[in-house]
N, C-alpha and C positions, 0 to 999 in steps of 0.2 A: 361299420363292417369293421368288427373285430379279427387280431389273427390269433390264430391258437397254433400250437404248439403242435404238428401231426407226427405220426408214429410212423417204424422204418414199411409196414408194409401199405399203409395205406399212398405214402413216396414211390410206392415200387410201381403202385395198381395208377399213380398221375402219369409215371415216367413213360410206362409199357402201354399204355392210354394213349401216351401223345406221341412214342413212336408209330406208331398203327394209323395215326393221324398225317405222319411226315413221309409216313413210307404209300400216301394214297397224293400227298402235296395238299394234303385239308392242313397244316398246321397250324399254320396263320388261323383255319376260321376256326378252330378247334382250342385257342388258346382266350378268340375275343369270345366264345362260348362259356367255355371255361369262367374268364374273370367274372361277366355279367351274371353266372352263373353265382360264384363266391358274393358276389354286392350284392344278390337279389336273397341271401342268408340262406341258403346251398352247406353242405358238407362237404371237405375238399374232394372225398369221397364222393359225391352225390355228383359235382360239381362236374368231376374228372367222365362220369359214366354219365352222366344228359350230355354233356360235348362231343361224345365217340357217338352217345345215338343220335346225335344232333347231325353230324359230318353224313353218316350209315345211313339218314334218312334225304341227305341233301347228294348222295355222290350216285 
């Protein structure tokens, strides 16, 4: 896994989606899926979106 710089828009999307997960009490699950997605090769934006969708399904 390589780390890349992210722009302010991507950072905003990541934090916004994590805040949504926190409101649902699913922030730990969101973070697990986010990190797993990064390790699998997803971009930070893709990982944030996938993590939010996965907690919506679990909800």
